[in-house]
C-alpha positions as CSV (number, residue, x, y, z in Angstrom):
1,M,2.1,-15.1,26.6
2,L,0.7,-12.1,28.5
3,S,0.8,-8.5,27.5
4,C,-0.6,-5.5,29.4
5,T,-1.3,-2.3,27.6
6,L,-2.3,1.1,28.8
7,L,-4.9,2.3,26.3
8,G,-3.8,5.9,26.1
9,S,-3.6,8.7,23.5
10,A,-1.2,10.1,21.5
11,Q,3.1,16.1,17.2
12,G,1.8,18.5,15.4
13,G,1.6,18.0,11.6
14,K,2.7,20.3,8.8
15,D,0.2,19.3,6.1
16,Q,-1.7,22.6,5.5
17,A,-4.6,20.8,3.8
18,A,-5.1,18.5,6.8
19,L,-5.0,21.4,9.2
20,E,-7.5,23.3,7.2
21,L,-9.8,20.3,7.1
22,L,-9.7,20.0,10.9
23,A,-10.2,23.7,11.4
24,T,-13.3,23.7,9.1
25,A,-14.8,20.7,10.7
26,R,-14.3,22.1,14.2
27,Q,-15.8,25.5,13.2
28,I,-19.0,23.6,12.1
29,V,-19.5,21.7,15.4
30,D,-17.7,23.6,18.2
31,I,-20.7,25.1,20.1
32,R,-18.3,26.2,22.9
33,M,-16.2,28.6,20.9
34,A,-15.6,32.0,22.5
35,G,-18.4,34.3,21.5
36,S,-20.9,31.5,20.9
37,P,-24.4,32.0,22.3
38,P,-25.3,30.3,25.7
39,F,-27.0,27.0,25.4
40,H,-28.7,24.1,27.3
41,L,-28.1,20.6,26.1
42,V,-29.4,17.2,27.4
43,Q,-28.1,13.9,26.0
44,H,-29.4,10.5,27.0
45,L,-26.9,7.7,27.0
46,R,-26.6,4.0,27.2
47,L,-23.3,2.6,28.5
48,M,-22.3,-1.1,28.6
49,G,-21.5,-1.7,32.3
50,P,-20.3,-4.6,34.4
51,A,-22.0,-8.0,33.8
52,H,-22.6,-7.0,30.2
53,Q,-25.7,-5.0,31.1
54,W,-26.6,-1.6,29.6
55,V,-26.6,1.3,32.1
56,E,-28.6,4.3,31.2
57,G,-28.0,7.9,32.2
58,D,-27.9,11.6,31.2
59,Y,-25.4,14.3,30.4
60,V,-26.7,17.8,31.0
61,V,-24.8,21.0,30.3
62,T,-25.6,24.7,30.6
63,W,-22.9,26.8,28.9
64,A,-22.5,30.6,29.0
65,A,-18.8,31.1,28.1
66,P,-15.6,29.0,28.0
67,E,-15.0,30.0,31.7
68,Q,-18.6,29.8,32.8
69,W,-20.5,26.5,32.5
70,R,-22.2,23.8,34.5
71,D,-22.5,20.1,33.6
72,E,-24.0,17.1,35.3
73,L,-23.3,13.4,34.5
74,T,-25.4,10.6,35.9
75,L,-24.4,6.9,35.2
76,S,-26.0,4.3,37.5
77,E,-24.6,5.0,41.0
78,F,-22.1,7.6,39.7
79,H,-23.2,11.2,39.7
80,E,-21.0,14.3,39.3
81,T,-21.8,18.0,39.0
82,R,-19.1,20.3,37.8
83,I,-19.3,24.1,37.8
84,A,-16.8,26.4,36.1
85,T,-16.7,30.0,37.5
86,Q,-14.1,32.6,38.4
87,G,-11.2,30.7,36.9
88,N,-11.9,27.5,38.8
89,V,-13.8,24.3,38.1
90,W,-15.7,22.9,41.1
91,S,-16.9,19.3,41.5
92,I,-19.2,17.3,43.6
93,R,-19.3,13.6,42.9
94,T,-20.5,10.4,44.6
95,Q,-17.1,8.7,44.4
96,K,-13.4,9.8,44.1
97,F,-12.8,8.6,40.6
98,A,-15.0,9.2,37.5
99,T,-15.0,6.1,35.2
100,A,-12.8,6.3,32.1
101,L,-15.9,5.8,30.1
102,A,-17.6,8.7,31.8
103,A,-14.7,10.8,30.6
104,E,-15.4,9.4,27.1
105,V,-19.0,10.6,27.4
106,R,-17.9,14.1,28.2
107,S,-15.2,14.1,25.5
108,F,-17.6,13.2,22.7
109,A,-20.4,15.5,24.2
110,N,-18.1,18.3,23.1
111,W,-18.3,17.0,19.5
112,F,-15.0,18.6,18.5
113,A,-12.9,16.5,20.8
114,P,-11.8,14.0,18.1
115,L,-10.7,17.0,16.0
116,K,-8.0,18.1,18.4
117,I,-4.4,17.3,17.6
118,I,-2.1,17.1,20.6
119,P,1.2,19.1,19.9
120,K,4.4,17.0,20.1
121,S,2.3,13.9,20.5
122,E,0.5,13.4,17.2
123,H,1.5,13.6,13.5
124,L,-0.9,14.3,10.7
125,G,-1.0,11.9,7.7
126,R,-2.4,12.3,4.3
127,I,-6.0,13.0,3.3
128,Q,-7.5,10.2,1.2
129,N,-10.8,10.1,-0.7
130,Q,-12.9,7.1,0.1
131,K,-16.5,5.8,-0.5
132,D,-18.9,4.5,2.0
133,G,-21.8,3.2,0.0
134,E,-23.0,6.3,-1.9
135,N,-21.3,8.7,0.4
136,A,-18.0,10.4,-0.6
137,L,-15.6,10.8,2.3
138,R,-12.3,12.5,3.0
139,C,-10.3,10.5,5.5
140,L,-7.3,11.8,7.5
141,S,-4.9,9.6,9.5
142,V,-3.3,10.8,12.7
143,L,-0.2,8.9,14.0
144,G,0.2,9.0,17.8
145,G,2.3,7.7,20.7
146,W,2.9,4.0,21.3
147,G,2.0,3.2,17.7
148,S,-1.6,4.4,17.9
149,V,-3.3,5.4,14.7
150,R,-6.5,7.5,14.4
151,V,-8.5,7.8,11.2
152,L,-11.0,10.7,10.9
153,C,-13.5,10.5,8.0
154,F,-15.5,13.6,6.9
155,D,-18.4,14.2,4.6
156,S,-16.7,15.2,1.4
157,G,-19.1,18.1,0.6
158,R,-20.0,19.5,4.0
159,E,-16.9,18.5,6.1
160,Y,-19.0,16.9,8.9
161,L,-17.1,14.4,11.0
162,L,-18.9,11.1,10.4
163,H,-16.5,8.4,11.6
164,A,-13.5,8.2,13.9
165,S,-11.5,5.1,14.6
166,T,-8.4,4.4,16.8
167,R,-6.0,1.4,16.6
168,L,-3.4,0.4,19.2
169,N,-1.7,-2.9,19.6
170,G,-4.3,-4.9,17.8
171,S,-7.2,-3.3,19.6
172,G,-9.4,-0.5,18.5
173,S,-12.5,1.7,18.9
174,E,-15.0,2.9,16.3
175,T,-17.2,6.0,16.6
176,E,-20.1,6.8,14.3
177,L,-21.7,10.3,14.4
178,D,-25.2,10.5,12.8
179,N,-28.0,12.8,11.8
180,Y,-26.5,16.3,12.0
181,I,-29.1,18.9,13.0
182,P,-28.9,22.8,13.1
183,F,-28.0,24.3,16.4
184,G,-27.8,28.1,16.2
185,Q,-25.2,28.9,13.6
186,K,-23.6,25.4,14.1
187,M,-24.5,21.8,13.3
188,I,-24.4,19.0,15.9
189,P,-24.7,15.2,15.6
190,Q,-28.0,14.1,17.1
191,A,-26.6,10.6,17.9
192,Y,-23.3,8.7,18.2
193,H,-22.3,5.1,18.7
194,L,-19.0,3.9,20.2
195,Q,-17.6,0.4,19.8
196,Y,-14.6,-1.1,21.3
197,N,-13.1,-4.2,19.6
198,G,-16.4,-4.7,17.8
199,Q,-18.5,-4.5,21.0
200,S,-21.0,-1.7,21.5
201,I,-20.1,0.2,24.7
202,L,-21.7,3.6,24.4
203,E,-24.8,5.1,22.6
204,T,-26.1,8.6,23.0
205,Y,-28.8,10.8,21.5
206,V,-29.8,14.4,22.0
207,K,-33.0,14.8,24.0
208,E,-33.0,18.6,24.3
209,A,-30.9,21.3,22.5
210,E,-31.7,25.0,23.1
211,I,-30.0,28.3,22.4
212,L,-30.5,30.6,25.4
213,S,-31.1,34.3,25.3
214,R,-29.5,34.6,28.7
215,V,-28.5,32.5,31.7
216,E,-28.9,33.2,35.4
217,P,-25.6,33.9,37.2
218,G,-26.8,31.9,40.1
219,E,-26.5,28.7,38.0
220,F,-22.7,29.0,38.2
221,A,-22.4,29.6,42.0
222,A,-20.0,27.0,43.5
223,P,-21.7,25.0,46.3
224,T,-20.1,25.2,49.7
225,D,-19.5,21.4,49.8
226,A,-17.8,21.3,46.3
227,N,-14.1,20.7,45.7
228,A,-11.9,22.7,43.3
229,V,-10.4,20.5,40.6
230,L,-7.5,21.3,38.3
231,T,-8.2,21.5,34.6
232,C,-6.0,21.7,31.5
233,E,-6.5,21.3,27.8
234,A,-4.6,18.0,27.6
235,P,-3.6,16.4,30.9
236,S,-0.6,14.1,30.7
237,E,-1.6,10.5,31.1
238,P,-0.3,8.2,33.8
239,I,2.8,6.1,32.9
240,P,3.2,2.6,34.4
241,V,6.5,2.2,36.2
242,R,5.7,-1.2,37.6
243,K,3.3,-3.6,36.0
244,P,3.9,-7.3,36.7
245,D,1.8,-9.7,34.5
246,P,-1.0,-11.7,36.1
247,S,-0.6,-15.5,36.0
248,Y,-2.6,-17.9,33.9
249,T,-4.9,-19.9,36.2
250,R,-4.9,-23.7,36.0
251,G,-8.5,-23.8,34.9
252,A,-7.9,-21.3,32.1
253,L,-4.9,-23.3,30.9
254,A,-6.8,-26.6,31.0
255,H,-9.6,-25.1,29.0
256,K,-7.2,-23.3,26.6
257,I,-8.9,-19.9,27.3
258,Q,-7.3,-16.9,25.7
259,G,-8.3,-13.4,24.8
260,N,-8.4,-9.8,26.2
261,I,-9.7,-8.2,29.4
262,V,-10.3,-4.5,29.6
263,L,-10.2,-2.8,33.0
264,D,-11.1,0.7,34.1
265,V,-8.3,1.8,36.5
266,G,-8.4,4.7,38.9
267,I,-5.0,6.1,39.7
268,S,-4.3,8.4,42.6
269,E,-2.2,11.6,42.8
270,Q,0.6,9.4,44.2
271,G,0.5,6.9,41.3
272,G,-1.1,4.1,43.3
273,V,-4.1,2.2,42.0
274,E,-7.2,2.9,44.1
275,N,-10.0,1.6,41.9
276,V,-10.4,-1.2,39.3
277,S,-13.5,-2.3,37.5
278,I,-13.8,-4.7,34.5
279,V,-15.2,-3.3,31.3
280,K,-14.7,-6.3,29.0
281,Y,-14.7,-9.8,30.6
282,L,-12.9,-13.0,29.5
283,D,-13.1,-15.7,32.2
284,P,-14.0,-15.2,35.9
285,D,-10.7,-16.5,37.3
286,L,-8.6,-14.6,34.8
287,D,-10.7,-11.4,35.3
288,E,-10.1,-11.6,39.0
289,A,-6.3,-12.3,38.6
290,A,-5.9,-9.3,36.3
291,A,-7.9,-7.0,38.6
292,E,-6.1,-8.2,41.7
293,I,-2.5,-7.7,40.4
294,I,-3.2,-4.3,38.9
295,K,-4.8,-3.1,42.2
296,K,-2.1,-4.5,44.5
297,K,1.1,-4.5,42.4
298,W,0.9,-1.9,39.7
299,L,2.4,1.6,40.2
300,F,2.3,4.7,37.9
301,K,3.9,8.0,37.4
302,P,0.7,10.0,38.1
303,A,-1.2,12.0,35.5
304,E,-0.4,15.7,35.6
305,C,-2.5,18.8,34.9
306,G,-0.6,22.1,34.7
307,G,2.5,20.4,36.2
308,N,0.5,19.1,39.2
309,P,-0.3,15.4,39.9
310,V,-4.1,14.7,39.6
311,P,-6.3,11.6,40.0
312,F,-6.9,9.9,36.6
313,S,-9.0,7.1,35.2
314,T,-7.8,5.1,32.2
315,L,-8.5,1.9,30.4
316,V,-5.9,-1.0,30.6
317,E,-6.0,-4.0,28.4
318,V,-4.6,-7.4,29.6
319,S,-4.1,-10.1,26.9
320,F,-3.9,-13.8,27.7
321,R,-2.4,-15.9,24.9
322,R,-1.2,-19.5,25.1
323,L,2.3,-20.0,23.6
């Protein structure tokens, strides 16, 4: 049996206590709120790359206002600089598609990203009190599209987000946020650790964190060779409209190999697949079969940002199971 799953995201909830918990937690960590002071932040990161080897890099951001910032992400051979100014976001990168995990880095570098609820896509569940060793937690479930479930757990006394997990079709991710430190009037986690299906795939820690008295306007000048990119709060994700299953290879059948493969898939504005890389391996022949059919045979309704189609990278899981 084969199953292919697009690992995507998720309606607003009516539980006032849950909404207040999210708002309080976000107020603590959202260093990019309008009116917040300028800052410079450097995070070092380790990302599990192809061939099960750690790739190290840095995420650097200088922020002046919600519409004026600059960030730079370096991961092995991938490098991208983005500059927000005058209502546009400009980008220079070494390849057309950012990796889906690179997007994950940026998402968690904002700290408050897991606290966002997508209207008409996610429903808030109940708050439950739990214990983690000696720590008292308040945990909130969030029900999303395609049967996904997120659970957010907060320090019961201080409302810091300490743990976030997501479950979808038997797969899941776990994020731990550790060692909160003061940052101006806010608090930020000095480190976080991301696992996917029990495998560590991303670790980061804060190398530098500085509140700035001022920033130089020249830092946000768009380079002449940069491209303007569309941005929106929550871009729609691509939807597969054609996704034939890969075939089991003879060798894999003979050796009774079964399990999951996770692939990072780059999808164009037209919905075609332009880039595929393997994030979680299973068997060389099955890995190749999955990557080949996705790149040559899969077709998507492209992601949209502000009603316009945009390139998008997402994780796809292919499961091989013997009947």
